[in-house]
N, C-alpha and C positions, 0 to 999 in steps of 0.2 A: 466125406462119405455121406452121405443125409442117413441119419438117423430112425428107424424107424419105433412109430409109437407100440408098436406090438412087441417091441425088446423090455415093455415094463408090463406087460398086461397079466395082471393075476385071475388066472381065469377059475379060482375057487372064493374070488368077494371078499371072502372076509376071513382069509390064511395069517396075512401081517396082526391084523387085528386079535386074534386066536391067542397066536404065540405069544402077546407081549403081554396078553393079559392073563393070561397063564399062568407067565412069572409070575405075577404078583398074586396067583390063587383067583383072580377077581373074574375069569369068565364065567357067564351068568349060567352056562348048561354042567357046569364042572367045577363046584365055589371048591376053594381049598383053604380051609380058616388058619390051619398052621401057613401057608406060605404066606397068607395076609401081614398073621403076629408080626414075623419074620421080616418082610420089609417094614413094617408099620414100624416098630420096633429100631431098628437101624437108623430109619430116619429119624425119630423121634430124636435119638440120643444123638445124631449129627448136629439138630436143629435146638437142643436143649445147649450144647456148646457153642453154636454160632449165638443163641440169646445170651450165655456170659459174656460173651467177646461184648458185644452190645451193650449191653451195659457197663463193662469196664473200661466201655470209650466214648462216652459220654458226654466229657469233656474237651474232645477230641472231634472235630468237625466231618475233619477229613477222614481219620478211618470210622467213624459212625455211620456214612454215608457209605461207604466201602462194605464195611460188616452188610446193613440194610440192605445192601444190591442181591445179595443174597439168602440173610434172611428172611427177609421176604418172599422169592419165590418159594423157597423150601420148607416154608410154614404154607402158603396157598397148594402146594403138591400134596402133602398130607391132608390138609382140608378136603382139595378134591378127590382124592380116592376113599375116602370116606365116606363124599355125599353119594360116588357111583354104587360102593359096593350098598347104600340104603337103597338107589333105585335100579338097580341092574335085574332085578326080580322082575321087572316094566316089561325088559326087552328080549323076553323069554317067546312070547308069540310072533315076535319080527323075524327074531334069528330065525323060525321054525318055516314061516313064512319063507326067507328067504332059499333055506335050506331043499325045501320044496320046489320051489321057482328054479333053481339048479339043475334037482334031477330030471324035471319037466323039461328044459333048455331055454336059456335065457332071450335066445332071439329066435327068426325064423327063416331070416334073409339076409343074404350081403349088408344088406343098405342098415339091418336092424345093427350085426351085428359089428359094425363103428360106432354106434352112440352108445354100446357095452361097453367098447373096446376103450374107446376114447375114457368114458370115465372110470374105470375100475384100472385102468393106466392113470389116472391124475390122482385116484385115491394111492396107490403105489408109491409115487412120486412123494404125493404129502408127504407120507409117514416115516420112507428114507430119508427124506429132505429134512423136515422135521427134526429126527432122534438123531440126525449126523450134526444138525447146526445145533441141538440144546446139547448135545454131548460135547461139543467142540470148545462152548464158552468158558465151562468149569476145569475142563481139562488143562486150553491153555494159561488158565490161572495158579494152577499148580507147577507146570514147564516151565515158564518162561523167566522165573528168578533164576532156577537150577541148569537153564542156559545160558543165560546171563552170564553167572560165576564162572560157567564151565568157557565159557570163549574169551576170558575177561585173560589179559596180557600176562596180566600180575598174576604172581599166586598166592597174595594172599589177600582175598577178595572178602568185601563184607555181604553175607546175607543177608537181606530182613527177613530173620527167623521168625515168622509169623504167619501161619498158616488161617484157610476161615474160620475153621474150627479149633476153637482154646487149648490144644493138648496139653500147651505148658502148665496149665493148673495140674498134670496130672505126671509131666514128664518135663521136665527143664533142657531145650532146646538149645545147644551151647555148640553145636558145631553143623559141619556140613552134612554127616554122615547121617548125623541121627536127622537133621534135616530131609533128606531124603526120604529117609526111613522113615517117616512118618506121612513122607507128599505118596509112597508105596502104598502105605495101609489107607490114606483116605479115597486112593483115586477109585476104590469101587464105591466110595457116594456116587459118582459120577453117572456111573452105569445105573445102581438105584433110581438116581434122578431123573436122569435122561429116560426111561422106562416110564417110572411114574409118571411124568408129564407126558408123555405120547403116548399111550396105550388105550385111553379112554377114548381121545381126542381121535386115534386111528378109528375105533369101534365108529363115531359119529362122523367121520370124512364116509367113512367106508360104505355104511346105511344110508346117511344122505344121497350119496353118487349113485347106489344101485335104487335111492328112488326115481332120481333122476332118469336114468336110464331106461326105467320101467314107463316113465310118464311119457319121455320122449319117442318110446315105443309104439305106446296107447295112440299119440299124435300120429305117427306113421302110418299105423293100420287104421284108423277111421280114415284121412285123407285116401286112401287106396281101395279101400273096398269097395267091391262093384256093387253100386247101388240099385243096377238091373239084376244083379245074383239072384236067384230063388233064395241064398240062404243069409241073403241081407239085414233080415230083422233078425234071425237068431245068431250073428256074428253082434250085432251094435247089441244086442242084452248081454250076448258077454264082455262086451267093450264094456260098458256100462258095469256090469257087476266088479270089474276087474280094475274099473276105474274109484269105483265105492271100497275094495277093498286096498286099495296104496292110499286115498285120503284116512281111514281107520289108519294102515301102518305109520302112515305119516303123521299124525295126532300121538300114537303112543310113542313115536322119537321127541319129539317135540316137549312130551309130558317127562321123557323119562330124562333127558337133558337138560331143562330148562335153569333148574335151579346152579347145577354145575356150572353152566355157561355163564351166571351171573354172577360164580364165584371168579372165574376165568377171568370175565370180563372187567373187571374191578381190579383181578390184578394186574391185566396186561396194563389199566389207563396208568396205573401206580408204577408200577416197574418200569414204564416209559418215562413217567414224569421225574424216576430217578435215577435211571441214564442221562435222559435231558440235560438234568443240575448236572451230574458227574461229568459229561463233555465240556459244559461250560467251563465249570471252575477250574478242567484240567489245562483248559484251554487259555483262560487267564490267567493260570497263576503259572504257567510258560513249562509245566513238567515235560517226560520222558518220550517220546512217539510210542511206545510201547503199548505206554499206560493207555493210549491215544485210542491206539487201533482196537486194545480191548474194549474201549467200550464200545467202541464204533460198529465192533461185530457183534457185540451182545445188544446194543441198540436196534440195530438190522434183522439180529432173530426175532426180537418181541415185535416190530414191525412188520415181519415175515408171515408171525403169527397172527397175529392181526387182521393183516391183509385175507389171508387164506379163508378165516373164519367166517370171514364177512363174502370172499366169492363164493363160497360152498352155500352159503345161506339167498346171494342173488343167481345164481344157478337151479335152486330149489324153486324160486318165485318165477324167474322165468320158463322152464320147463311145466310148472302146473298154470300158468296162465295161458301158451302156447297154444293149449287143450282146447282152448275156449276160439280160435280161431281157427285151428285144425276143422272142429266142428264146423263153423261157419264156411271156411274153405268148399263143404262138401253142396252136391247138387240138391240142397233139401229141398227144395220145390219144388222138384220131381219124385218125392218121397212120400208114403200111402201116410195118414196121419197116424199110426199108431210107430213108426219109423221115425217119423217128426218129433212124435213126443219123449223117445228115446235121447234126441239129440240135446234137446230143449233140459233135459233132465242131467246132462252132460253139460251144459252150456252154463247152466247155474252154478253148476257144484265147481266149476272149473273157475268163475266169477271173482272168486273169495281165496288169493294166492294163499300157497301152502308158505309158511313163515317156519325159519328159528328164532328163536327169541331166545333171551337171557332176562330172567325170573318174570318171565309172561310181558314183558313190557318195551324190552330191547329188542328192537329186530333187526337181523343181520344182514345188509346188503351193503353195496360200494359205497351206496351215498350215506350211509352212518359210519364208512369207517373213514369217511374224511371228519366228520364229525370225532369221532375217537379220538384221531387225532389230530384236531382242534384244543381238546380238551386237555392230552397231555400237555400239548406246547404252553396253555394258558396256567395247568398247573408247576411246569415248569417256573412259571416264569415269576408266579405266586411263590416260589422256594426261594428263587433266586433271587428275586428284589427284597427278601431280610439281608441279603451281602450289606454290608458297609457303602462300600462305591457302588451305589444302584445305578446311576446313570451308564457308568461304562458296561454294565450287566445287562441292562437294560437293550444296550445298542447290543452287545453281543447276541442278545435272545432274538431279538428281531431278523436279525441275518440270518443264523440259523433255523427259524422257523419258518422265512423265504425260500430260505434253500430246502430244507427237509419237505 
């Protein structure tokens, strides 16, 4: 049976974002400093234990890179949420505009409703899928050693009594029971890290897809407004005013998330570099399949997240430029001078595409997604090139890059 898109339709637009950010105390309209302090203290404590483990494993390259795989994203999540808290006040006018638009009605016809449903469903799917994948990766790291021991045929199996956070500084892990106990104690960190990683992203996706849907509806109305109607000039004035309002909201969104997305982009590139290195070294050393699968899932989650950001930016660019063509498609040569002037204003404004940027210089688009992947491959090659067996490593890197 074919799955209908309406199944994933979130009519409230911002409900998922509000739920996740409220858990952290970071919803712009109802900030809770106590909740955010609890989240920040918990994650910083976990990160401190990870850093201790990182320093203790400086002599062991394998353990060092494994520790960096978790330490770097954790520190990135802390920094990301601190930056969002710094900028979130700018989003209040945008949220108020979205709420007002929802009360008035997001669409007027069936054709317009399809556009809104598509973008809202895409935002919901992004939030659910990213949260599920990011929760699965750290949870898998805890569960695999326990499952391997439980499934072992011998009753005297040996566990690698080693957790991502070095709790053995506080308590010596000497058996299966204590290992499972600390796995259970640290398991909430997966939930906190998942919420911290996806909450701000969920709001960015919801607001961007909201703007994409409204720009698409605006173009649809421009094309379907009857030029011979007596109300044409008044309707065009309303559409031009609406276009100016959407441009203002897009500017607020880009400014609020620019610095945050810069941190996120740098983090994605280095995370992908680290994971590529781990995959290649694991394949070269001939280690177990479980470890290979774990790093492959991690790399797939990172690549999917990078693709989603670039796809998001591509949608915004496409919808903002499409309005230009919608104005050209009208019978403008039959219109009076006043109406033609309004169309020219709309065309002039839509000539400059709307962008999502990282640090106001890196533009998110599908073209730049290829650049991110290439850069990550190059960085992975540089790190891998430090290995003694350089020729073999380079061959593996080339094969992996071509396949990816």
